[in-house]
C-alpha positions as CSV (number, residue, x, y, z in Angstrom):
1,M,-228.1,-130.7,32.7
2,K,-226.0,-129.6,35.6
3,G,-223.3,-132.3,34.6
4,I,-223.3,-130.9,31.0
5,L,-222.9,-127.3,32.2
6,Y,-220.1,-128.4,34.5
7,V,-218.1,-129.9,31.7
8,L,-218.6,-126.8,29.6
9,L,-217.2,-124.7,32.4
10,L,-214.1,-126.9,32.6
11,I,-213.3,-126.6,28.9
12,P,-211.8,-123.1,28.9
13,G,-209.4,-124.2,31.6
14,L,-208.3,-127.2,29.6
15,T,-207.5,-125.2,26.4
16,T,-205.4,-122.7,28.3
17,G,-202.7,-125.4,28.7
18,Q,-202.9,-125.7,32.5
19,N,-203.3,-128.7,34.7
20,L,-206.9,-129.2,36.0
21,V,-206.8,-128.7,39.8
22,I,-210.0,-130.0,41.5
23,P,-210.3,-128.5,45.1
24,L,-211.9,-130.8,47.6
25,P,-213.8,-129.6,50.7
26,D,-210.9,-130.0,52.8
27,S,-208.5,-127.4,51.4
28,T,-205.5,-129.6,52.4
29,R,-206.5,-132.1,49.7
30,S,-206.6,-131.8,45.9
31,V,-206.9,-133.9,42.7
32,T,-204.8,-132.7,39.7
33,I,-205.6,-134.0,36.1
34,G,-203.0,-133.5,33.3
35,G,-202.8,-134.7,29.8
36,Y,-199.9,-135.4,27.3
37,I,-199.6,-136.3,23.7
38,D,-196.4,-136.9,21.8
39,T,-197.0,-137.3,18.0
40,Y,-194.3,-137.9,15.4
41,Y,-193.1,-138.9,12.1
42,T,-189.8,-140.9,11.7
43,Y,-187.6,-141.6,8.6
44,F,-184.9,-144.2,8.7
45,S,-182.4,-144.9,6.1
46,R,-182.0,-148.6,6.4
47,D,-184.5,-151.5,5.7
48,R,-187.1,-149.3,4.0
49,N,-188.3,-151.6,1.4
50,S,-188.7,-154.9,3.3
51,D,-190.8,-156.3,6.0
52,F,-187.7,-156.9,8.4
53,S,-189.0,-154.5,11.0
54,E,-191.6,-151.6,11.2
55,Y,-189.4,-150.0,13.8
56,V,-186.0,-148.4,14.1
57,P,-183.7,-151.0,15.7
58,Y,-182.3,-150.4,19.4
59,L,-184.9,-147.7,20.0
60,V,-188.4,-147.9,21.8
61,N,-189.2,-144.2,21.7
62,S,-190.6,-142.5,18.4
63,S,-189.3,-145.4,16.3
64,R,-192.1,-146.4,14.1
65,K,-190.7,-145.9,10.5
66,E,-192.3,-143.6,8.0
67,S,-195.8,-143.5,9.5
68,F,-197.6,-140.7,11.3
69,S,-197.9,-142.0,14.8
70,V,-198.4,-141.4,18.6
71,N,-195.4,-142.2,20.8
72,L,-197.1,-141.6,24.0
73,A,-200.6,-140.4,24.9
74,M,-201.1,-140.2,28.6
75,I,-203.6,-139.0,31.2
76,D,-202.1,-138.2,34.7
77,F,-204.2,-138.3,37.8
78,K,-202.8,-137.1,41.1
79,Y,-204.2,-137.0,44.5
80,Q,-202.4,-135.1,47.2
81,S,-203.2,-134.6,51.0
82,P,-200.9,-134.0,54.0
83,F,-200.4,-137.7,54.6
84,V,-201.6,-139.7,51.7
85,R,-200.8,-139.4,47.8
86,M,-201.7,-141.4,44.8
87,R,-200.8,-141.3,41.2
88,L,-202.3,-143.2,38.2
89,S,-201.1,-142.6,34.6
90,P,-202.4,-144.8,32.0
91,G,-200.5,-144.6,28.6
92,F,-200.9,-145.5,25.0
93,G,-198.9,-145.4,21.9
94,T,-195.8,-147.1,20.2
95,Y,-193.6,-146.4,23.3
96,M,-195.9,-148.5,25.4
97,N,-196.3,-151.2,22.7
98,L,-192.5,-151.7,22.6
99,N,-191.4,-151.0,26.1
100,Y,-194.1,-152.9,27.9
101,A,-194.4,-155.7,25.5
102,Q,-193.3,-158.4,28.2
103,E,-195.8,-157.3,30.7
104,P,-199.1,-159.1,31.1
105,G,-202.5,-157.8,30.3
106,T,-203.7,-154.4,31.6
107,L,-200.2,-153.8,33.2
108,R,-198.9,-153.0,29.7
109,N,-200.8,-149.7,29.8
110,L,-199.6,-148.2,33.1
111,V,-196.9,-145.6,33.0
112,E,-197.2,-145.1,36.8
113,A,-199.5,-146.4,39.3
114,N,-198.6,-145.8,43.0
115,A,-199.8,-144.9,46.4
116,G,-197.9,-143.1,49.0
117,I,-198.0,-142.5,52.8
118,K,-196.1,-139.9,54.8
119,L,-194.0,-141.5,57.6
120,S,-193.1,-138.4,59.4
121,R,-195.4,-135.5,60.8
122,K,-192.4,-133.0,60.7
123,K,-190.3,-134.1,57.7
124,E,-191.2,-134.9,54.1
125,I,-190.4,-138.7,54.4
126,W,-192.7,-140.8,52.1
127,L,-193.2,-144.4,51.3
128,D,-194.6,-145.1,47.9
129,A,-195.7,-148.5,46.5
130,G,-196.6,-149.7,43.0
131,I,-195.3,-148.9,39.5
132,L,-192.9,-146.0,39.9
133,G,-190.8,-143.8,37.6
134,S,-187.2,-144.7,37.3
135,P,-184.5,-142.6,38.6
136,Y,-181.8,-143.8,36.1
137,T,-180.2,-141.4,33.8
138,N,-181.5,-138.0,33.1
139,E,-184.3,-138.7,30.6
140,N,-187.7,-140.2,31.0
141,P,-190.7,-141.1,28.7
142,L,-191.7,-137.4,28.4
143,S,-189.9,-135.7,25.5
144,R,-190.9,-132.3,26.5
145,D,-188.5,-132.5,29.7
146,H,-185.4,-133.0,27.6
147,L,-183.0,-131.1,25.5
148,M,-183.3,-133.3,22.6
149,Y,-186.4,-135.0,21.1
150,T,-185.3,-138.6,20.7
151,R,-184.1,-140.4,23.7
152,S,-180.2,-141.2,24.3
153,F,-179.0,-144.8,24.4
154,S,-178.5,-144.0,28.0
155,A,-182.3,-144.0,28.8
156,E,-183.1,-146.6,26.1
157,N,-181.0,-149.2,27.9
158,V,-181.8,-148.6,31.7
159,P,-185.3,-148.9,33.3
160,Y,-188.0,-146.4,32.3
161,Y,-190.1,-147.8,35.1
162,L,-189.8,-149.9,38.4
163,C,-192.3,-151.9,40.5
164,G,-192.0,-152.1,44.3
165,L,-191.4,-149.7,47.2
166,K,-189.7,-146.3,47.4
167,V,-188.8,-144.3,50.5
168,S,-187.9,-140.7,49.8
169,T,-186.2,-138.5,52.4
170,P,-184.6,-135.1,52.6
171,I,-181.0,-135.2,54.0
172,T,-180.3,-131.5,53.7
173,E,-181.9,-128.5,52.1
174,T,-180.1,-129.4,48.8
175,L,-179.7,-133.2,49.1
176,N,-182.5,-135.9,48.7
177,L,-182.2,-139.6,49.0
178,H,-184.5,-142.2,47.5
179,V,-184.2,-145.9,48.2
180,Y,-186.0,-148.6,46.2
181,L,-187.0,-152.4,46.9
182,I,-188.2,-153.6,43.6
183,N,-189.0,-156.7,41.5
184,G,-186.0,-156.1,39.2
185,W,-184.7,-154.3,36.1
186,Q,-187.7,-152.8,34.5
187,V,-190.2,-155.4,35.3
188,I,-193.8,-155.3,36.8
189,D,-194.6,-158.8,36.9
190,D,-191.8,-160.6,38.8
191,T,-189.7,-163.1,37.0
192,N,-187.9,-164.5,40.1
193,R,-188.4,-164.6,43.9
194,G,-185.5,-162.3,44.5
195,K,-185.8,-158.7,45.0
196,S,-183.6,-155.8,43.8
197,I,-182.3,-152.6,45.5
198,G,-181.9,-149.3,43.9
199,T,-180.6,-145.9,45.3
200,H,-180.9,-142.3,44.0
201,L,-179.2,-139.3,45.5
202,E,-180.2,-135.9,44.1
203,Y,-178.1,-132.8,44.9
204,R,-179.3,-129.3,43.9
205,P,-176.7,-126.9,45.0
206,D,-178.5,-124.0,43.4
207,K,-181.4,-123.3,41.0
208,T,-179.3,-124.0,37.8
209,T,-177.6,-127.2,38.7
210,V,-178.7,-130.8,39.4
211,I,-176.4,-133.8,40.1
212,N,-177.8,-137.3,40.4
213,W,-176.0,-140.5,41.4
214,S,-178.0,-143.7,41.2
215,T,-177.0,-147.5,41.8
216,Y,-178.7,-151.0,41.2
217,V,-178.1,-154.3,42.7
218,G,-180.3,-157.3,41.9
219,D,-180.4,-160.9,40.8
220,E,-181.6,-160.9,37.2
221,R,-182.2,-164.6,36.4
222,N,-185.4,-165.2,34.3
223,N,-187.0,-167.4,31.9
224,P,-185.3,-165.9,28.7
225,D,-182.0,-165.7,30.6
226,P,-181.9,-168.4,33.1
227,N,-177.9,-168.0,33.5
228,Y,-178.1,-164.5,34.6
229,R,-177.2,-163.7,38.3
230,L,-176.1,-160.7,40.1
231,R,-176.4,-157.3,38.2
232,L,-174.3,-154.3,39.6
233,F,-174.9,-150.8,38.0
234,T,-173.9,-147.3,38.9
235,E,-174.7,-144.0,37.0
236,L,-174.0,-140.3,37.3
237,N,-175.7,-137.4,35.5
238,W,-175.4,-133.7,35.7
239,Y,-177.4,-130.7,34.4
240,K,-176.3,-127.1,34.3
241,R,-177.8,-123.9,33.0
242,L,-174.7,-121.9,32.4
243,T,-176.3,-118.8,31.1
244,E,-179.8,-117.7,29.9
245,N,-178.8,-119.0,26.5
246,W,-176.6,-122.0,27.3
247,E,-177.7,-125.4,28.9
248,L,-175.6,-128.5,29.3
249,T,-176.0,-132.1,30.6
250,A,-174.0,-135.2,30.7
251,C,-174.4,-138.8,31.8
252,A,-172.1,-141.7,32.3
253,F,-172.8,-145.2,33.7
254,V,-171.1,-148.7,34.0
255,G,-172.6,-152.0,34.7
256,N,-171.5,-155.5,35.6
257,Q,-173.5,-158.7,34.9
258,Q,-172.7,-162.0,36.5
259,Y,-173.6,-165.5,35.1
260,E,-173.8,-169.0,36.5
261,N,-171.5,-170.7,33.9
262,A,-169.8,-167.8,32.2
263,D,-167.5,-164.8,32.8
264,D,-168.8,-161.6,33.9
265,Q,-169.7,-159.0,31.3
266,N,-169.4,-155.3,31.6
267,W,-171.2,-152.5,29.8
268,W,-170.7,-148.7,29.8
269,L,-171.9,-145.4,28.3
270,I,-171.0,-141.8,28.1
271,K,-172.9,-138.9,26.5
272,A,-173.1,-135.1,26.4
273,I,-175.9,-132.6,25.3
274,G,-175.9,-129.0,24.8
275,R,-178.5,-126.5,24.0
276,Y,-178.4,-122.9,22.8
277,N,-181.6,-120.8,23.2
278,F,-181.9,-118.2,20.4
279,S,-185.0,-116.7,22.2
280,A,-187.7,-117.8,24.6
281,R,-189.2,-119.9,21.9
282,S,-186.4,-121.2,19.6
283,S,-183.4,-123.3,20.4
284,L,-180.9,-125.7,18.9
285,S,-179.6,-128.9,20.6
286,A,-176.6,-131.2,19.8
287,R,-175.8,-134.7,21.3
288,W,-172.9,-137.1,21.2
289,E,-172.9,-140.5,22.9
290,H,-171.3,-143.9,22.9
291,L,-172.5,-147.2,24.3
292,S,-170.3,-150.3,24.6
293,D,-172.0,-153.5,25.4
294,R,-169.6,-156.4,24.1
295,G,-171.4,-159.0,26.2
296,S,-174.8,-158.2,25.0
297,V,-176.2,-157.5,28.4
298,V,-178.7,-154.7,27.6
299,I,-178.6,-154.4,23.8
300,T,-178.4,-157.2,21.3
301,N,-177.4,-157.0,17.7
302,V,-180.7,-157.6,15.7
303,D,-178.9,-160.2,13.5
304,G,-178.1,-162.4,16.6
305,V,-174.4,-161.7,16.6
306,S,-173.0,-161.3,20.2
307,G,-171.7,-157.9,21.1
308,M,-172.6,-154.4,20.6
309,M,-170.7,-151.0,20.2
310,I,-172.6,-148.0,18.9
311,S,-172.3,-144.2,18.8
312,S,-174.6,-141.5,17.7
313,T,-174.5,-137.7,17.1
314,G,-177.5,-135.4,16.4
315,L,-179.1,-131.9,16.1
316,C,-182.5,-131.0,17.2
317,Y,-184.4,-127.7,16.4
318,N,-186.9,-126.9,19.1
319,Y,-189.7,-124.3,18.8
320,K,-192.4,-123.5,21.5
321,L,-195.6,-122.8,19.6
322,H,-197.3,-122.2,23.0
323,S,-196.4,-122.5,26.7
324,H,-197.7,-126.1,26.5
325,A,-197.0,-127.0,22.8
326,L,-193.7,-128.0,21.2
327,F,-192.6,-128.6,17.8
328,R,-189.3,-130.3,17.2
329,M,-187.1,-131.6,14.2
330,E,-184.2,-133.9,14.8
331,G,-181.5,-135.5,12.6
332,R,-179.6,-138.3,14.2
333,Y,-176.6,-140.3,12.7
334,F,-175.7,-143.8,14.1
335,Y,-172.4,-145.4,13.5
336,S,-170.6,-148.6,14.9
337,P,-167.4,-150.5,14.0
338,D,-169.6,-153.5,13.3
339,S,-172.4,-154.2,10.9
340,I,-175.6,-153.8,12.9
341,Y,-178.2,-152.4,10.6
342,P,-179.9,-154.9,8.2
343,D,-181.0,-153.8,4.8
344,P,-182.1,-155.6,1.7
345,N,-178.6,-155.0,0.2
346,G,-176.8,-156.4,3.3
347,L,-175.7,-155.4,6.8
348,Y,-174.3,-151.8,7.4
349,S,-172.5,-150.0,10.2
350,N,-174.3,-146.8,9.9
351,A,-177.7,-145.2,9.5
352,L,-179.6,-142.0,9.4
353,M,-182.7,-141.0,11.3
354,L,-184.9,-138.0,10.9
355,A,-187.8,-137.2,13.2
356,A,-190.4,-134.6,13.5
357,S,-192.7,-134.2,16.5
358,L,-195.6,-132.0,17.8
359,T,-196.2,-132.5,21.5
360,A,-198.8,-130.9,23.6
361,W,-200.0,-131.1,27.3
362,F,-202.1,-129.6,29.9
């Protein structure tokens, strides 16, 4: 009976939209529980009447076509103490189905699972190990954190997650460094014996500006691509709140993939997003981006033709229903110099995507 009463007492706290913080007997330790659900409906103008694919090509987020669905449902457990921390975030939804398809067994349902230990008594220097969130580009799996609802090609074609070790250390009050020793490029279950190195430098000169610079170096040989060798990658992104009404963010990256018996291939991307806030609840966002991957290193034409070049533009209306609930509608137009979208009537170089989302969290 006491257990039932305890649960009932917790329910009002959950419905207020706040994280549930459970204090422990030692006041320096706590457990935090959060929840997140991103639901959506997507219309896509190509391949509507055939069984070629149930998903929008080249995307893993919010890409199930003409079906009410869940992109990501996640429970987030965090433990924090002065010298030990842990995070466990199981996830479910179409994003998990597509993005973790190559991972074995239960690893397919882990957004994050890591443990950390503080390495210094005086400074915030931490070592974390396990499945980690990715530092690459300025978008992550949680749509609520971004100016647009759908993810840019920048995020869809770099790792969303990493597996290995991360050392985090402050350099100055405005500059932080993260160094990674990981299995590889978005892989939990290692596909070769080599390890990769990543870095992430975060600069926050004031409360309205964030500048990030990230790098990646690693041997990418694996069973599907045995000829892959060293991959080099660097990326820069920037966010600025110009006024109470205007926000801007931009991202650019370039990568180089080496092969055993072929010439190197390069790929690159540039994008920009702006948002105008009409009020505290209502805003409108716009995006333009361009991705060039003529060697099909990270993105491959669905009809098997080598080489990809693709751009998109879009508008997104955002409305805050509650401090922890968000409704969004987005229109996105894709275009390419090549025929990359299959349809019963042939291959097309352009396509239209419309998406609506209701996202809530505590």
